[in-house]
N, C-alpha and C positions, 0 to 999 in steps of 0.2 A: 325621502327614500333615496334619493340619487347618491346626497351626502353619505348617508350610512353604507351605501353599496360601496363607495368609494374610499371609505374608513377602512373597510374591512379588507378591501383590495390592497391597501396599503400596508395594512397589518401583516398579510401572508408574505409581501413581497420579500423582504429579508430572508425568509425560510427558504423561497423557491430560488433564490438569486444564490445563496450560499450553499448550495449542494454540490458544485464542481470545483472542488477546491484543488485538486489533483489534476495531473493532465491525463491524457490517454495512452492505455495501456499497450504497449508494442508486444507481441505474442512471438514466440519461435520455439524450437525444437531443440533440446540438447540431448546428446547420447551420453547415458551413464555406462557404470561399470557391467560389462556382460552384453553390451548392445541394447540395453535399454533405454527405450527414448522417454525423456521427461519433458512435461511441458513447460516452458520459462518464459521469463518476460521481463520488461523494464515500465516503470510509473515514474516519470518525472512531475516535479513539483516545484513551484517557486519558491525563493527564499526572499520571504519580506516579513512584516510584521505577525503573519498569521503562520509562519514555516511549520509550527509544531500542530497545528490543526490540519494543514495541507499534508504533512506527513502520515499523520492518524489516517486521514482518508485515504492515501495511498496505500496503507496496510490494510485497509476495510476491504478494497479493492482486490488486494492480492488475496485476501481470506477468502472473499465471497469466489473469487475465480477458481481459486485450488479447491473449495469445499473440503470434504471428509479427506481428500488424499493428505493435506497438510501441506504446508510450503516450508524453504528455507530461505532466508534473505543471504542471498550469494555476495552483493557488493553494494554500499551505500556511501554515497558522497556526491561530489559538484559533478555536474552534467558535462560532457566535455562539446555539447552543441550550443550552450545558452550559459552566458557570464552569471545570471543572477538566477540559476536553478541548479536543483541538486537531481538526482535520481535514485531508485531502489531497483536492483535487479533481484530476482528470485527464481526459483525452481521449486514446481510443483512435485508430491509425493515422495521428496527425501526428508526422512526423520533426521532431524538437527542433530549433532554429535552429540552421544552421550556423557553426560557430566560424570565426574567420578563419584564413585560410591562412597557416600560417609559412612567412616568408620566408627564404631561404638568406643567413648574414653574406656580406658583402662580402670578396671574395678578394684 
């Protein structure tokens, strides 16, 4: 019985320990055009062999925080605070710039 419980615990341990890929979100307020206040912030993540997974986790945190307001990633790159880290800066509530409309080919 003890052996079975120990095996069950060890089976779920990797799942529980892999949940915090990216760092803690740092939040701030940004003024937009017309004095509109936007929620904004930064999420750091480590650059190692799992950097892509960590970046995806950071983007999921941003999407969860902003919710239905949407978000725009304003900057992504190396962190000025740690040599082995990158960070994603974001703003909630701003729609991304519209892509140019596709034109129909001439008939």
